[in-house]
Residue, then its C-alpha position, 0 to 999 in steps of 0.5 A: m491576460p492572454e496575448e490576443a490575435t492582432t487580426s479579427v476573424a469574420p463570423t462563420q457558421k459554427t463548426a468544430k474547426r471553427l470553434l478550436v480556431d476562435w478559442a486559439n485566437f485568444q490564447d497566447g502565441w504559443v497556443r495558436t502554434v499548437v493549434g496551427e500544426v495540429l490542424a495542419s497535421g490532423i494528429s498529435l504533435d510528436a516530441t520534436a514539434l513539442d520541444v519546439i513549442y516549448a522553447q517558444f512558450l519560454s521566450e513568450k514568458g521571458f525564461g528563454v534565451s531568444e526574443a518571442v516572436a509574435v504569432p498571427a491570428i490563424e486563418l481557417g480555410d475550406e473545411s471537408a468531411e472526413v472520408q473512411s474505408v470499409l474495413r473487414l475481417v477475413r480469416l484468423e489462423d496459425i495461433k501459437g501460445v493463446n491458452a490450450l487452443a489446438p494447433d492448426q485452427k482457422i475461422d474464415f469469417n462471413s462478410r456479414v455475420t459469423v456465429v462461433f458456439g462453443e461450451n463453457g471450457a472448449g476453448k472458444t475465449g482464446y479466439t475471442r482474447v485474440l480479437k480483442r487484443a488486436a482490437s484494443a478493446r477496453s476489456a482486453e486481457t493478458i493472454i497466457g499459454n498453456v499453463h497444464d503443458a511445460s513445453s508451452t513456451g513463446s509469445p501469444s501470436a497468430t495470423l490475421t487476414w483482413a481487407v480495406d475496401d475489399i483489397e485483402s492483406s495479412g499480418q502477423w499479430e504478436n500479442e500487440l494490444g491494438f493491431a493496425p487496422l483492426g484496432l478500429m473494431d468494436v467489441f462487446d463483452s461481459p467485462s464491458v457492461m459495467m463499463h457502458l453501464d456506469t462508467d464516465l466513458t470517453y467515446s472510443y470513436v471521435p470524429a476527426d475534427l473533434a479529435l483535434f481538441k484531445h490532440v491540442n490538449e495533449a500538446l498542452k499537456g505536453v508543454a506542461e510537462r517539459a516545464n514541470g520537468e525542467i522545474a524538477i531538474r532546476t529546483p535546488k534539491s538540498n542546500v550543499y553549502l550549509q555544511m561548509f559554514d559554521r553556525g554563528s558566522e555572519v554568512y550563515p543565517l544567509i546560507e541558511t535561507l537560500s531561496a529565491a528571496t536570497d539578498v544577492p548583493k549582500l552575499r556578493a559584498l560579503g564574498t569580496l576580500t582583499a589579500e590583506e584581509e585573507a592574511k589575517l587568518p594566521g594570526f586569528t588563529a594563533s590567538v584562539t590557540a593561545l587562549q584556549g591554553d589550560n594553564i589557569q585551569a589546572q591552577t584553579t584545580m590544583a588549588k582547589a584540591r588543596l582547598l578541599a583536603n585542608t578544609e576536611l583535615s580542619t574538620l577532623m582536627a576539630a572533632v579529636a580536639g572536642f572529644n570529651q574523653d571523661a563522658y565518653t569513658q562514663a557512658l561505657v561505665d554506665l553501660a557495662e553496669a546496665g548490662k550486667s544488671q539486665a543479664a541478670l534478669e534475663a538469666t533469672i527469667s530463663t531459670e524460672h521459666g525454663i527458657p534456653g538461650a534467654d540471656s542472648k541477644p537474639w532473644r533479647d530483640f525478640v522480647v523488644a520487638g514483641d513489647a513493641y508490637r503491644d505498644h503499637l496495638e495500644l494493648h496497655e494491660y496485656p497480658r491478662s488472663e482472659d487475652v490471647c497470644l498476640y502471635c498465635r492468637q490461642s487463649l493465655a493460661g496463667e503461666s503464659v501470663r506470667l511468662l509475657a509479663a516477665y517479658r514486658d518487664i525485661a523490654n521495659s526494665a530500668f536496666q534496659t533503659a539505662i543500657d539505650n541511654a549509655v549507648r546513645i551518649a557514647g555515640q553522641l560523643a563519638r559522631p563527629i570523628l565517626d562522620c569524618d571519611l578517613d579514606r577520603l582524606t587519605e586520598l586527598f592528602n596522597d594527591q598533594d605529594p607528601d614526599n615532598d611536602p612536610h605538611s601533607s606528610a604529617a596529616l597523613k600520620f594523623v589520619e592514621l592514628v585516627v583510623p584505630l580510634q574510629e573503629e574503637l568508637t564504632a564499637n563502643c569500646a574505650a578509645d584513648l585519644s591522647s596521642a592524636v591530640g598531642s600531635l595536632p598543634a604541629i598541623q593545625t596552623e599549617a591547615a588553616a594557613r593553607v586554606t586561606a591562601a587557597t581561597k584567595l588564589i582560586g578568586e584570583l584565577g577566577g578573574k584571569a579565566e573570565e577576562r581570557k573567556a571573553l577575549l577568546v570569544q571574540a577571537q573565534t568569532d573573528v576566525r569564523n567570520l573570516q573563514a566563512r567569508i574566504r569560503l564564500k568567495a571560493n563558492l559565489e559563483d555556484i551559490e548564486a547559480y543556485v539562487e538564479n535557479a531557485k528564481w527561475t523555478t519559483g517564476l516558472k511555477t507561476v507560469v505553469s499554474r496558469l495553464p490549467p485554466t487555459q486547458a479548462s476553457l479549451t474543454v468548454t470549447s471542446k463540449e460545444a464541439s462534441q455537442l455538435l458532432l456526438n452527443d446530439n446524436f448519440d442521444e437520439r441514437f441511444k434513445e433508438e437502441s434503448e426502445a429496439l432492446r425494450a431497456p429501461q429509461v436513464q438519464l444521460e449526461f455528457p461531462g467534457r474534461d481535459g478536452a474529451s467527449r465523455r457520457v454518464k447515465t443515471v436513473i434518478s441520481h443512482k448509478p443504473s447497477e444500483i437500480l436495475s435488474e441484471g438483464e436490464q442492465k446488460v440491455i442498456a450497455m448494449a444500447d450505449f455500445l451500439a449507439e457508440s459503434s453506430l457513430r462511425g462514419a464507415s464500416s468496421p467489424v463489431i465483435f459480441d462476446d456472449p452479449v445475451n447472458s442474463l437476458d429472458y428469451k424475448r429479449i434474445n430474439e430482439v437482440s438477435a434481430r438487432i445484430a441481425k440489422l447491424s450486420e446490414q452496415r457492420q461486419v458481425v462476430v458473435f461468440t457464445h455459448n447459448i445454443w438458443f441464442a445461436t439458433e435464433l441469430i442463424s434463423q434470421f437469415e432463413d431466407n439467405k443463409d450465405l449471409v451467416s457463417y457457423y463454426s462449432i468449438d470443441d475440446d478433445g482432452p487436453d486440446k481445446g479450441i477445435v474449429t468445426g464448420g457447419t450450418h447449425p449449432r450441433w446437438d445429441t444425434v442418433k449416430k453418436m449416441t449409438g456409438k457411445i453406448n455400443a462402446i460402454i457395452q464393449a468396455a462392460r464386456s472386459a470389466e468384472g464386478e463393481i466396474r461392470e455394474a457401473l458400466i451397465e447403469q452408465a449404459y442405461s442412462s445413455i439408452r434413457a438420452w438415446t430414447e429421447v434423441v430417437v423420438e425427437q429426431e426420427v419418430l416426430a421427424r424434427v417437428v418439435q426440437r430442442y433450443e428451436p423457437n418454431v414447430m416445423m409443420t412442414r415435416l409433420p407429414a414425415i411421422d409414420g403413424a402406422k409404426l408409432e404404436v410398435i416403436k411406442a410398445v419397445l421404447m417407453p418400457l426401456y425408458e422407464k427401466a432406464c430411468r429406474i437404473m440410471e444414477g440419480h433417479s429412485q426406486p422402490l425398495e424391493t427392487l433397490s438390490v435388484r440390478p441387470n446384468l450384461t446379458e440383460l443389457e445386450t438383449d435390450w440394446a438390441a431390442a432398441l436397435a431392431a425397433r428403430t431399424a423397423y420404424i425408419s426403413 
């Protein structure tokens, strides 16, 4: 449970500070220290202060180096309202490194409303980006230089002039995100629409008393971050000690599981050795070396080699001794006689049927294979005259049937059966000798030192006798084994004796090996354990520190895990304070703004997290962007923005960047009126490319034009953002259009062919627009104008009705001719190829100018 304050606090009226103090007095002492310092300074605590509080936190939780000190309850003194000054934007100039903006441009801001109008691509956005970054707006963008000019280098910069309570100051903005004191400006632009519409927003402006909760929460986070940082540093990253100890030692399991739960007393006991105990290590090591000797293994290997050689020799000798010479010779005789008879039969067939090579082995193999195929098909009566050949599937004729019958006789003759039987008997008799590996036997006895061992020498000679016999038996040739059999008695007895002796020796050596193996295991265990204890003694201090750090970090993790509930309780208190200072007030103002802008109804909620005040909007549990039209979304976002910006206790500039996109003209009027009303409390700067909106906003100050300043932003080829002051958005003038047409005609005079024709068409297109401007501005005396919402009835007397027919007789035919000639308008097929020439253009243009001059004179 958190430490409770010992000093009681008398009940008093609820305020944000009172709520914070009451919360703090039921927290730990270090938390009360945080709140006390935040209340005293009114700002976030710096790193030095947080370091001191973190040390206090560790002491209170038993992890510090000093004793914890009791912190008394916080006593709240007199509370006073926050006081804010009036901030005004005065001038923006000397802009460098911002997009392609031209140098030496300046905007002087009106203390009430400044309207900056510019078409798309003219450079208006460059100025808004500077102000948004200076204001640290939520939608502030990264600014880059002129990408089309390789010589354009350097960071974005500008000179900004402002006034606080009418005292002017200037400063050099160097691309900072937030430029004091202009960071107090509010900005509404297209990207901020979705923020104000769907996003769970924190307030961009928070009263100082409510900001205290944020500062306290940041301090709590700072303490948690320091704790987690120290935990990360002191938590053992890896067990570097495990590689020092051999697996299987009694120390290894303790080192393998080093942690906060390690039995340190047991480690100390194992790491405590006397000098006498350490002195035993050389003796243990010598025992291991002696027991690891391979003498027994070498003897065993030699005995096994002798046993194998004499065992295989005995097998060969038994085969030779048991060979039935008479039966083998009779089998060869039978084979020869049967072969002669079979050959005679085949020769007869070869002669009778004219088959070349019928007495060769490939032909006999062919016949035998064919008969085996016939037997496989179970054609027991084959061949017959009604049969077909087994291979080519052609019908058999009489001679073919007799030939195939002869083939069958050869394959199944008694002579062939006798041959097969004789080969089988001879093979069976020779098999025991043929199965002996004479090469392997020779290799085995060559390893038995035949130069010094008479038995091994005799064995090799015996094998040499058998080698040609084995070759003769393989070829079913006559073989005389008498010489080999005669040498048997000399080596049979010695081979049997050596088999018996080797078998006995192997058994005796095996017993000794098992005994030595057991002794070796024990000796190795003694060495391993003693070495591990000696290493443990040398590293015991570091290993104990490892365990201590593990215990420390484990305990601190447990304490840090209890901080989120503390922060959660602060959030609950913050929400109550936010409700007092912000949400109730914001809700009322948001509804007022929504009604003024005819915005659709949405639900407002005020969830709080991390000690911050937030708000979120929904339409029947859906995000507004999922339900509302684009125009409705924009006015909802603007209502949210205006309600939020109105929460400031004092004045600071409000920047609007194209605020009326997607709005219908009625809402444009309402937005214009609302911005004009806002300028009574806050300085307003509006950037727009909507000429109707610019005109409507300026018309709000028709009775006092000093309250609004107007600038147009234009481009001049590569240079963008050329600032021109004025009183009203510019449109095409008669003078401007006349100069443009004169320039086109002059260019056509010096051109030829298709280029001249194209210039003539362009001139007529401009003449068409010129006639419209003349009618609007001069003939109708600007009574009705484009982009103007009202009919200027006071100018109606300026229209000269007597001259209307005269100028109409000139302008109408010219207008219709221009419509037919200009690109984008269709014309009759018969006139499609009839194009005006330069002389005709000059004549028409001269007539138009004369008619205008006559009217306005």
